[in-house]
C-alpha positions in Angstrom: -22.5 170.6 148.6 -25.7 169.9 150.4 -27.2 168.4 147.3 -24.2 166.1 147.0 -24.6 165.1 150.6 -28.3 164.4 150.0 -27.5 162.2 147.0 -24.9 160.2 148.6 -26.7 159.7 151.9 -29.9 158.6 150.2 -27.9 156.2 148.0 -26.7 154.4 151.1 -30.3 153.3 152.0 -31.2 152.6 148.4 -28.2 150.3 147.9 -28.8 148.5 151.3 -32.3 147.8 150.1 -31.0 146.5 146.8 -28.6 144.3 148.7 -31.4 142.8 150.7 -33.1 141.8 147.4 -29.8 140.6 145.9 -29.8 137.7 143.5 -26.8 136.0 145.2 -24.5 136.4 148.1 -21.9 138.0 145.7 -24.6 140.5 144.6 -25.5 141.2 148.2 -21.9 141.9 149.1 -21.4 144.1 146.0 -24.4 146.2 146.7 -23.3 146.7 150.3 -19.9 147.6 149.1 -21.4 150.4 147.0 -23.4 151.4 150.1 -20.2 151.6 152.1 -18.6 153.9 149.5 -21.6 156.1 149.4 -21.7 156.4 153.2 -18.0 157.4 153.2 -18.7 160.0 150.5 -21.6 161.4 152.5 -19.3 161.8 155.5 -16.9 163.7 153.2 -19.6 166.1 152.1 -20.7 166.5 155.7 -17.1 167.5 156.6 -17.0 170.1 153.9 -20.4 171.5 155.0 -19.0 171.9 158.5 -15.7 173.5 157.2 -17.6 176.0 155.2 -19.9 176.8 158.1 -23.0 175.6 156.3 -23.8 173.5 159.3 -23.0 174.0 162.9 -20.5 172.0 164.9 -23.5 170.4 166.9 -25.3 169.4 163.6 -22.0 168.0 162.3 -21.2 166.0 165.4 -24.6 164.3 165.6 -24.9 163.5 162.0 -21.2 162.4 161.6 -21.4 160.1 164.6 -24.6 158.4 163.2 -23.0 158.1 159.7 -19.9 156.6 161.2 -22.0 154.0 163.1 -23.8 153.1 159.9 -20.5 152.8 158.1 -19.2 150.4 160.8 -22.3 148.3 160.6 -22.1 148.0 156.8 -18.4 147.1 157.0 -19.1 144.4 159.6 -21.9 142.9 157.5 -19.6 142.8 154.5 -16.8 141.1 156.5 -19.2 138.5 158.0 -20.8 137.9 154.6 -17.5 137.3 152.9 -16.5 134.8 155.6 -19.7 132.9 155.2 -19.6 133.0 151.4 
């Protein structure tokens, strides 16, 4: 599970970076949408890590809160980008 978390959480940054270098506004939005899904998946794995006592409640709370903030930012950028398309 920790490897799945690592894969999905690192994919968030990779897809944001790809979005920044997107070939069009549609490509930018598409890459950010993938990033949004990966962020949500990372939060899922994080929840499982907590439920199986692989990480502590404190570790979970700090990381989950940060992940949720990143997810909100990505969603906001997607919404704004779609409005300005």
